[in-house]
Backbone as a printed PyTorch tensor [residue, N CA C, xyz], in Angstrom:
tensor([[[ 99.1640, 115.7380,  78.8360],
         [ 98.0870, 116.1810,  79.6750],
         [ 98.1600, 115.3780,  80.9690]],

        [[ 98.1020, 116.0720,  82.0960],
         [ 98.1700, 115.4240,  83.3950],
         [ 97.2840, 116.1860,  84.3720]],

        [[ 96.4380, 115.4830,  85.0810],
         [ 95.6090, 116.0870,  86.1140],
         [ 95.7920, 115.3020,  87.3970]],

        [[ 96.0030, 116.0180,  88.4780],
         [ 96.1210, 115.3680,  89.7740],
         [ 94.7980, 115.5270,  90.5050]],

        [[ 94.2140, 114.4200,  90.9030],
         [ 92.9530, 114.4300,  91.6320],
         [ 93.2400, 114.0850,  93.0820]],

        [[ 92.6760, 114.8570,  93.9810],
         [ 92.9440, 114.6890,  95.4080],
         [ 91.6580, 114.2810,  96.1120]],

        [[ 91.7820, 113.4370,  97.1110],
         [ 90.6400, 113.0670,  97.9330],
         [ 89.8120, 111.9210,  97.3850]],

        [[ 90.3450, 111.1700,  96.4160],
         [ 89.6050, 110.0340,  95.8770],
         [ 89.6210, 108.8830,  96.8760]],

        [[ 88.5540, 108.1030,  96.8690],
         [ 88.4190, 106.9810,  97.7880],
         [ 88.7380, 105.6900,  97.0340]],

        [[ 89.6510, 104.8900,  97.5730],
         [ 90.0500, 103.6390,  96.9360],
         [ 88.8420, 102.7300,  96.7560]],

        [[ 88.6860, 102.1850,  95.5400],
         [ 87.5830, 101.2810,  95.2470],
         [ 86.3140, 101.9750,  94.7950]],

        [[ 86.2720, 103.2940,  94.8610],
         [ 85.0940, 104.0740,  94.4720],
         [ 85.0710, 104.2830,  92.9620]],

        [[ 83.8820, 104.3790,  92.3620],
         [ 83.7160, 104.6680,  90.9380],
         [ 83.5850, 106.1800,  90.7430]],

        [[ 84.1980, 106.7180,  89.6760],
         [ 84.1210, 108.1440,  89.3600],
         [ 83.7750, 108.3220,  87.8910]],

        [[ 82.9350, 109.3290,  87.5900],
         [ 82.5710, 109.6580,  86.2150],
         [ 83.5780, 110.6740,  85.6860]],

        [[ 84.1250, 110.4100,  84.4940],
         [ 85.1340, 111.2680,  83.8820],
         [ 84.6000, 111.7400,  82.5370]],

        [[ 84.8040, 113.0220,  82.2340],
         [ 84.4400, 113.5750,  80.9340],
         [ 85.6910, 114.0760,  80.2350]],

        [[ 85.7920, 113.8300,  78.9330],
         [ 86.9830, 114.1970,  78.1820],
         [ 86.5730, 114.7550,  76.8260]],

        [[ 87.2030, 115.8670,  76.4480],
         [ 86.9800, 116.4320,  75.1130],
         [ 88.2930, 117.0120,  74.6120]],

        [[ 88.3450, 117.3110,  73.3160],
         [ 89.5460, 117.8890,  72.7030],
         [ 89.1880, 119.2370,  72.0930]],

        [[ 90.1450, 120.1600,  72.1070],
         [ 89.9680, 121.4910,  71.5230],
         [ 90.7080, 121.5340,  70.1920]],

        [[ 89.9690, 121.8110,  69.1200],
         [ 90.5290, 121.9190,  67.7700],
         [ 90.3390, 123.3510,  67.2730]],

        [[ 91.0040, 123.7010,  66.1730],
         [ 90.8120, 125.0240,  65.5760],
         [ 89.3550, 125.2470,  65.2130]],

        [[ 88.6870, 124.1900,  64.7650],
         [ 87.2840, 124.2940,  64.3540],
         [ 86.3240, 124.2730,  65.5410]],

        [[ 86.8200, 124.0470,  66.7360],
         [ 85.9620, 124.0170,  67.9200],
         [ 86.2520, 122.8210,  68.7970]],

        [[ 85.4020, 122.6280,  69.7720],
         [ 85.5710, 121.5500,  70.7480],
         [ 84.8750, 120.2820,  70.2640]],

        [[ 85.4970, 119.1370,  70.5290],
         [ 84.8910, 117.8530,  70.1730],
         [ 83.7430, 117.5460,  71.1250]],

        [[ 82.9980, 116.5050,  70.8050],
         [ 81.9710, 116.0330,  71.7240],
         [ 82.6410, 115.5530,  73.0060]],

        [[ 81.9350, 115.6550,  74.0970],
         [ 82.4580, 115.1670,  75.3770],
         [ 82.1780, 113.6740,  75.4770]],

        [[ 83.2190, 112.9250,  75.7500],
         [ 83.0850, 111.4860,  75.9710],
         [ 83.0980, 111.2730,  77.4750]],

        [[ 82.0840, 110.5870,  77.9880],
         [ 82.0100, 110.3080,  79.4210],
         [ 82.1760, 108.8150,  79.6560]],

        [[ 82.9150, 108.4830,  80.6990],
         [ 83.0680, 107.0930,  81.0780],
         [ 83.3060, 107.0160,  82.5720]],

        [[ 82.9900, 105.8530,  83.1260],
         [ 83.1340, 105.6350,  84.5570],
         [ 84.4200, 104.8620,  84.8110]],

        [[ 85.1890, 105.3170,  85.7860],
         [ 86.4520, 104.6730,  86.1300],
         [ 86.4710, 104.3130,  87.6070]],

        [[ 87.0160, 103.1380,  87.9360],
         [ 87.2410, 102.8470,  89.3470],
         [ 88.5530, 103.4880,  89.7770]],

        [[ 88.6250, 103.9560,  90.9930],
         [ 89.8990, 104.4300,  91.5230],
         [ 90.5320, 103.2720,  92.2740]],

        [[ 91.7080, 102.8650,  91.8110],
         [ 92.4570, 101.7920,  92.4550],
         [ 93.7900, 102.3740,  92.8660]],

        [[ 94.0370, 102.4360,  94.1580],
         [ 95.2500, 103.0540,  94.6720],
         [ 96.4790, 102.2670,  94.2610]],

        [[ 97.4910, 102.9980,  93.8060],
         [ 98.7900, 102.3670,  93.5560],
         [ 99.8530, 103.0740,  94.3890]],

        [[ 99.4230, 103.6290,  95.5030],
         [100.3110, 104.3370,  96.4160],
         [101.3720, 103.3810,  96.9430]],

        [[102.6260, 103.7290,  96.7320],
         [103.7150, 102.8520,  97.1660],
         [103.6990, 102.6050,  98.6680]],

        [[103.0210, 103.4490,  99.4370],
         [102.9590, 103.2420, 100.8790],
         [102.1570, 102.0040, 101.2430]],

        [[101.3550, 101.4740, 100.3030],
         [100.5680, 100.2850, 100.6080],
         [101.3630,  98.9980, 100.4070]],

        [[102.5230,  99.0920,  99.8060],
         [103.3390,  97.8990,  99.5810],
         [104.1160,  97.5800, 100.8550]],

        [[104.0050,  96.3440, 101.2920],
         [104.7240,  95.9240, 102.4820],
         [106.1900,  95.6900, 102.1270]],

        [[107.0480,  95.8050, 103.1130],
         [108.4770,  95.6030, 102.9050],
         [108.7310,  94.2470, 102.2430]],

        [[109.5110,  94.2450, 101.1640],
         [109.8480,  93.0080, 100.4830],
         [108.8830,  92.6120,  99.3870]],

        [[107.8050,  93.3750,  99.1500],
         [106.8270,  93.0250,  98.1290],
         [107.0330,  93.8620,  96.8770]],

        [[106.9250,  93.2180,  95.7300],
         [107.1140,  93.8890,  94.4490],
         [106.0220,  93.4050,  93.5050]],

        [[105.5080,  94.3130,  92.6680],
         [104.5060,  93.9600,  91.6700],
         [104.7960,  94.7550,  90.4120]],

        [[104.9580,  94.0670,  89.2790],
         [105.2400,  94.7360,  88.0080],
         [104.8080,  93.8340,  86.8590]],

        [[104.6470,  94.4330,  85.6630],
         [104.4040,  93.6020,  84.4800],
         [105.2650,  94.0800,  83.3230]],

        [[105.6140,  93.1240,  82.4390],
         [106.4400,  93.4410,  81.2790],
         [106.1010,  92.4740,  80.1590]],

        [[105.9490,  92.9260,  78.9170],
         [105.9890,  94.3300,  78.5030],
         [104.7040,  95.0600,  78.8780]],

        [[104.7750,  96.3670,  78.8710],
         [103.6140,  97.2160,  79.1320],
         [103.8030,  98.5180,  78.3720]],

        [[103.0460,  98.7770,  77.3240],
         [101.8920,  98.0580,  76.7860],
         [102.2930,  96.6820,  76.2300]],

        [[101.2690,  95.8260,  76.0440],
         [101.5540,  94.4720,  75.5870],
         [100.5490,  93.9990,  74.5410]],

        [[100.9560,  92.9790,  73.7940],
         [100.1110,  92.2640,  72.8530],
         [100.9060,  91.0590,  72.3660]],

        [[100.5000,  89.8560,  72.5300],
         [ 99.2410,  89.4240,  73.1120],
         [ 99.3630,  89.0180,  74.5810]],

        [[100.6070,  88.9130,  75.1270],
         [100.7670,  88.4640,  76.5130],
         [101.6700,  89.4120,  77.2930]],

        [[101.5150,  89.3670,  78.6110],
         [102.3990,  90.0970,  79.5140],
         [102.6970,  89.2030,  80.7110]],

        [[103.8640,  89.3750,  81.2780],
         [104.2470,  88.6280,  82.4710],
         [104.1070,  89.5360,  83.6790]],

        [[103.2760,  89.1180,  84.6280],
         [103.0940,  89.8540,  85.8810],
         [103.9890,  89.1850,  86.9170]],

        [[104.9620,  89.9450,  87.4140],
         [105.9300,  89.4140,  88.3810],
         [105.6510,  89.9950,  89.7560]],

        [[105.9220,  89.2120,  90.7850],
         [105.6400,  89.6400,  92.1520],
         [106.5660,  88.9110,  93.1080]],

        [[106.7340,  89.4860,  94.2650],
         [107.4240,  88.8050,  95.3560],
         [106.7680,  89.2550,  96.6440]],

        [[106.8850,  88.4450,  97.6700],
         [106.2280,  88.7000,  98.9460],
         [107.2340,  88.7970, 100.0730]],

        [[106.8440,  89.5520, 101.0750],
         [107.5580,  89.4930, 102.3430],
         [107.2830,  88.1030, 102.9280]],

        [[108.1060,  87.6320, 103.8000],
         [107.9950,  86.2560, 104.2880],
         [106.6650,  85.9540, 104.9550]],

        [[105.9840,  86.9490, 105.5410],
         [104.7270,  86.6530, 106.2280],
         [103.5560,  86.4490, 105.2720]],

        [[103.7300,  86.7090, 103.9640],
         [102.6490,  86.5420, 102.9900],
         [102.9380,  85.3480, 102.0890]],

        [[102.8020,  84.1330, 102.6240],
         [103.1690,  82.9690, 101.8240],
         [101.9810,  82.0900, 101.4620]],

        [[100.7700,  82.3790, 101.9700],
         [ 99.5990,  81.5580, 101.6660],
         [ 98.4210,  82.4420, 101.2890]],

        [[ 97.4380,  81.8530, 100.5780],
         [ 96.2030,  82.5470, 100.1940],
         [ 96.4690,  83.8360,  99.4270]],

        [[ 97.3070,  83.7580,  98.4030],
         [ 97.6430,  84.9260,  97.5950],
         [ 97.0320,  84.7910,  96.2140]],

        [[ 96.6860,  85.9340,  95.6150],
         [ 96.1610,  85.9110,  94.2570],
         [ 96.4720,  87.2040,  93.5250]],

        [[ 96.4680,  87.1020,  92.2040],
         [ 96.5120,  88.2550,  91.3170],
         [ 95.1210,  88.3450,  90.7010]],

        [[ 94.4860,  89.5070,  90.8090],
         [ 93.1750,  89.7350,  90.2050],
         [ 93.3210,  90.8130,  89.1400]],

        [[ 92.6470,  90.6260,  88.0090],
         [ 92.7000,  91.5810,  86.9030],
         [ 91.3090,  92.1740,  86.7250]],

        [[ 91.2570,  93.5180,  86.6250],
         [ 90.0000,  94.2580,  86.5310],
         [ 89.9660,  95.0850,  85.2520]],

        [[ 88.7620,  95.2480,  84.6820],
         [ 88.6060,  96.1570,  83.5500],
         [ 88.3340,  97.5670,  84.0770]],

        [[ 88.1430,  98.5230,  83.1700],
         [ 87.9250,  99.9150,  83.5810],
         [ 86.6130, 100.1200,  84.3240]],

        [[ 85.6860,  99.1720,  84.2010],
         [ 84.4230,  99.2710,  84.9340],
         [ 84.5720,  98.7640,  86.3660]],

        [[ 85.7520,  98.2690,  86.6960],
         [ 85.9830,  97.7400,  88.0370],
         [ 85.5400,  96.3010,  88.2020]],

        [[ 85.2040,  95.6290,  87.0980],
         [ 84.7650,  94.2400,  87.1450],
         [ 85.9790,  93.3170,  87.1290]],

        [[ 85.9840,  92.3580,  88.0570],
         [ 87.0760,  91.3780,  88.0600],
         [ 86.8590,  90.4510,  86.8730]],

        [[ 87.8190,  90.4340,  85.9410],
         [ 87.6670,  89.6120,  84.7460],
         [ 88.5120,  88.3390,  84.7910]],

        [[ 89.5190,  88.3310,  85.6470],
         [ 90.4100,  87.1700,  85.7120],
         [ 91.0940,  87.1450,  87.0710]],

        [[ 91.3310,  85.9670,  87.5980],
         [ 92.1520,  85.8640,  88.8020],
         [ 93.0050,  84.6030,  88.7280]],

        [[ 94.1320,  84.6990,  89.3750],
         [ 95.0830,  83.5930,  89.4380],
         [ 95.4330,  83.3460,  90.8960]],

        [[ 95.2900,  82.1160,  91.3450],
         [ 95.7810,  81.7460,  92.6670],
         [ 97.2860,  81.5640,  92.5540]],

        [[ 97.9970,  82.0790,  93.5270],
         [ 99.4580,  82.0180,  93.5070],
         [ 99.9190,  80.8790,  94.4040]],

        [[100.6790,  79.9810,  93.8230],
         [101.2350,  78.8520,  94.5680],
         [102.4980,  79.2870,  95.3090]],

        [[102.8590,  78.5410,  96.3520],
         [104.1110,  78.8230,  97.0660],
         [105.2810,  78.7880,  96.0920]],

        [[106.2210,  79.6680,  96.2830],
         [107.4330,  79.7940,  95.4700],
         [107.1740,  80.2860,  94.0460]],

        [[105.9210,  80.6120,  93.7030],
         [105.6260,  81.1630,  92.3790],
         [105.9730,  82.6470,  92.3840]],

        [[106.6120,  83.1410,  91.3050],
         [107.0320,  84.5430,  91.2730],
         [106.4750,  85.3120,  90.0800]],

        [[105.7110,  84.6370,  89.2010],
         [105.1160,  85.3460,  88.0670],
         [103.9780,  84.5350,  87.4690]],

        [[103.1130,  85.2330,  86.7310],
         [102.0780,  84.5900,  85.9270],
         [102.1090,  85.2600,  84.5560]],

        [[101.6640,  84.5470,  83.5530],
         [101.5640,  85.1240,  82.2100],
         [100.0850,  85.2950,  81.9030]],

        [[ 99.6880,  86.5500,  81.6170],
         [ 98.3040,  86.8200,  81.2360],
         [ 98.2390,  86.9560,  79.7240]],

        [[ 97.3500,  86.1960,  79.1040],
         [ 97.2290,  86.1850,  77.6490],
         [ 96.0830,  87.0530,  77.1300]],

        [[ 95.5820,  87.9600,  77.9510],
         [ 94.5330,  88.8730,  77.5030],
         [ 93.1600,  88.2410,  77.4020]],

        [[ 92.9180,  87.1900,  78.1960],
         [ 91.6020,  86.5540,  78.1910],
         [ 90.9550,  86.6840,  79.5650]],

        [[ 89.6090,  86.5870,  79.5810],
         [ 88.9010,  86.6230,  80.8530],
         [ 88.8770,  85.2140,  81.4560]],

        [[ 88.1640,  85.0500,  82.5590],
         [ 88.1470,  83.7750,  83.2760],
         [ 87.5430,  82.6470,  82.4320]],

        [[ 86.6790,  82.9960,  81.4500],
         [ 86.0620,  81.9790,  80.5930],
         [ 86.9010,  81.6600,  79.3630]],

        [[ 88.0410,  82.3570,  79.1840],
         [ 88.9010,  82.1300,  78.0330],
         [ 88.6080,  83.0390,  76.8570]],

        [[ 87.6440,  83.9480,  77.0160],
         [ 87.2890,  84.8800,  75.9430],
         [ 88.3080,  86.0150,  75.8800]],

        [[ 88.7550,  86.3450,  74.6590],
         [ 89.7130,  87.4380,  74.4570],
         [ 89.0620,  88.7630,  74.8590]],

        [[ 89.7540,  89.5800,  75.6520],
         [ 89.2290,  90.8850,  76.0530],
         [ 89.6660,  91.9390,  75.0410]],

        [[ 89.0150,  93.0890,  75.0720],
         [ 89.3120,  94.1470,  74.1060],
         [ 90.5390,  94.9510,  74.5240]],

        [[ 91.0610,  95.7180,  73.5760],
         [ 92.1770,  96.6210,  73.8700],
         [ 91.7610,  97.6050,  74.9470]],

        [[ 92.7150,  98.0420,  75.7520],
         [ 92.4130,  99.0470,  76.7580],
         [ 93.2690,  98.9100,  77.9980]],

        [[ 92.9090,  99.7160,  78.9870],
         [ 93.6210,  99.7350,  80.2670],
         [ 92.9880,  98.7130,  81.2020]],

        [[ 93.8380,  97.9630,  81.8720],
         [ 93.4070,  96.9920,  82.8680],
         [ 94.2260,  97.2120,  84.1360]],

        [[ 93.6260,  96.8940,  85.2650],
         [ 94.3010,  97.0070,  86.5570],
         [ 94.5610,  95.6060,  87.0760]],

        [[ 95.7220,  95.4060,  87.6610],
         [ 95.9960,  94.1290,  88.2990],
         [ 96.3400,  94.3980,  89.7550]],

        [[ 95.8240,  93.5280,  90.5980],
         [ 95.8890,  93.7390,  92.0410],
         [ 96.4880,  92.5140,  92.7110]],

        [[ 97.3950,  92.7630,  93.6230],
         [ 97.9880,  91.7160,  94.4420],
         [ 97.1820,  91.6310,  95.7310]],

        [[ 96.6570,  90.4410,  96.0180],
         [ 95.8090,  90.2300,  97.1930],
         [ 96.4230,  89.1160,  98.0300]],

        [[ 96.5300,  89.3480,  99.3340],
         [ 97.0760,  88.3500, 100.2430],
         [ 96.1380,  88.1990, 101.4320]],

        [[ 95.7090,  86.9740, 101.7100],
         [ 94.7610,  86.6880, 102.7940],
         [ 93.5270,  87.5840, 102.7100]],

        [[ 93.0460,  87.8200, 101.4840],
         [ 91.8420,  88.6190, 101.2770],
         [ 92.0450,  90.1120, 101.3840]],

        [[ 93.2690,  90.5600, 101.6310],
         [ 93.5500,  91.9920, 101.7890],
         [ 94.2980,  92.5180, 100.5750]],

        [[ 93.8510,  93.6860, 100.0830],
         [ 94.5080,  94.3440,  98.9540],
         [ 95.8900,  94.7990,  99.3960]],

        [[ 96.9190,  94.4080,  98.6570],
         [ 98.2860,  94.8150,  98.9680],
         [ 98.6780,  96.0090,  98.1140]],

        [[ 98.5750,  95.8730,  96.7920],
         [ 98.8820,  96.9760,  95.8840],
         [ 98.2690,  96.6930,  94.5260]],

        [[ 98.1390,  97.7420,  93.7150],
         [ 97.5800,  97.6280,  92.3670],
         [ 98.4410,  98.3950,  91.3810]],

        [[ 98.4320,  97.9460,  90.1510],
         [ 99.1120,  98.6380,  89.0590],
         [ 98.1970,  98.5860,  87.8430]],

        [[ 98.5690,  99.3380,  86.8050],
         [ 97.7740,  99.2920,  85.5810],
         [ 98.6360,  98.8370,  84.4210]],

        [[ 97.9630,  98.2710,  83.4060],
         [ 98.6420,  97.8070,  82.1970],
         [ 97.7590,  98.1060,  81.0000]],

        [[ 98.3790,  98.1420,  79.8250],
         [ 97.6720,  98.5140,  78.6060],
         [ 97.7960,  97.4020,  77.5730]],

        [[ 96.6360,  96.8560,  77.1650],
         [ 96.5820,  95.8530,  76.1080],
         [ 96.3020,  96.5700,  74.7940]],

        [[ 97.2070,  96.4470,  73.8310],
         [ 97.0480,  97.0490,  72.5020],
         [ 96.9320,  95.9450,  71.4700]],

        [[ 95.9420,  96.0660,  70.5930],
         [ 95.7890,  95.0640,  69.5210],
         [ 96.0830,  95.6950,  68.1960]]])
């Protein structure tokens, strides 16, 4: 199943409804709110890369990144849940090329299974975002 949505605004919240069709009829509709986080490759500056492996993961994943030479200070990786809440962030030191996320929030509490978004931020500006799946 694939749906292409057009005209979404980056950072905006959207309500999504989902149901399944069975021989016996349609299931209940499940509604949930999702943030739209752009992962458009056009937002990546020349020389910048963002990826994680493994994906899906349990219990840890390595988020790897590289920067163009002009992005060498004030960089961070931020991790968001499906509600758009920042649950974890890592300050990136010079010459650092990866971080390992162990599926915990900023307080050290284990987060639940599901989809999470990770965002590369440089000098307070969003560079690019990707998604990852934590399976328990």
